[in-house]
C-alpha positions as CSV (number, residue, x, y, z in Angstrom):
1,X,110.7,84.2,68.2
2,X,112.2,80.9,66.7
3,X,110.4,77.5,67.4
4,X,111.8,74.4,68.3
5,X,110.0,71.1,67.8
6,X,110.4,68.3,70.3
7,X,109.2,65.2,71.2
8,X,108.3,64.0,75.0
9,X,107.0,61.1,76.7
10,X,104.0,61.4,79.0
11,X,101.5,59.3,80.3
12,X,98.6,58.0,78.0
13,X,96.1,59.5,80.2
14,X,97.9,62.9,80.9
15,X,98.1,63.0,77.5
16,X,94.4,62.1,77.0
17,X,93.3,65.1,80.0
18,X,95.9,67.5,77.9
19,X,93.7,67.2,74.5
20,X,90.9,67.7,76.5
21,X,91.9,70.7,78.5
22,X,93.4,72.2,74.7
23,X,90.2,71.5,72.7
24,X,88.1,73.4,75.9
25,X,90.9,76.4,75.7
26,X,90.6,75.9,72.4
27,X,94.1,75.8,71.5
28,X,96.6,73.5,70.0
29,X,97.7,71.3,71.7
30,X,101.5,72.7,71.2
31,X,100.4,76.0,72.7
32,X,98.3,74.2,76.0
33,X,102.4,72.4,76.7
34,X,104.1,76.0,75.6
35,X,101.5,78.0,78.6
36,X,101.5,75.0,80.9
37,X,105.5,75.3,80.6
38,X,105.6,79.2,81.2
39,X,103.4,78.8,84.1
40,X,105.5,76.2,85.7
41,X,108.3,78.2,85.2
42,X,106.8,81.0,86.3
43,X,106.1,79.3,89.7
44,X,109.2,77.8,90.3
45,X,110.6,81.5,89.4
46,X,108.6,83.0,92.2
47,X,109.1,80.2,94.7
48,X,112.9,80.8,94.5
49,X,112.6,84.5,94.7
50,X,110.2,83.8,98.0
51,X,113.1,81.3,99.1
52,X,115.5,84.0,98.8
53,X,113.6,86.9,100.3
54,X,112.6,84.5,103.6
55,X,116.7,83.8,103.7
56,X,117.3,87.3,103.6
57,X,114.3,88.3,105.9
58,X,115.0,85.4,108.8
59,X,117.1,87.0,110.8
60,X,116.0,88.6,114.4
61,X,113.7,91.8,114.3
62,X,114.0,94.7,116.1
63,X,111.1,95.5,118.9
64,X,109.7,98.3,117.0
65,X,109.5,96.0,113.4
66,X,107.8,93.3,116.0
67,X,105.8,96.5,117.3
68,X,104.3,97.4,113.5
69,X,103.8,93.6,112.8
70,X,101.3,93.2,115.7
71,X,100.0,96.5,114.4
72,X,99.4,95.6,111.1
73,X,97.7,92.2,112.3
74,X,95.3,94.0,114.2
75,X,94.5,96.5,111.8
76,X,94.2,93.4,108.8
77,X,92.3,91.4,111.1
78,X,89.7,94.5,112.1
79,X,89.2,95.9,108.3
80,X,90.1,94.0,105.4
81,X,89.0,90.0,106.8
82,X,85.2,91.4,106.7
83,X,85.6,92.0,103.4
84,X,86.4,88.4,102.7
85,X,84.0,86.7,104.5
């Protein structure tokens, strides 16, 4: 993949933290910024997808779906929550 050089302006304290983090992760500053940007974009895309799903499923649900939701909540509460405590 081709590399493009760019210049950015960030606050001095954020830059210092970025340098410290890059050292701890044993990556270059450029790689750290690349990873951070990739992560930010992925989170944004996931949020956009979640928003889209929420809009799609925000309508009224049938009585059968409501009963199934109650059943699943009870199942999760009784069988899965104990594993995380």
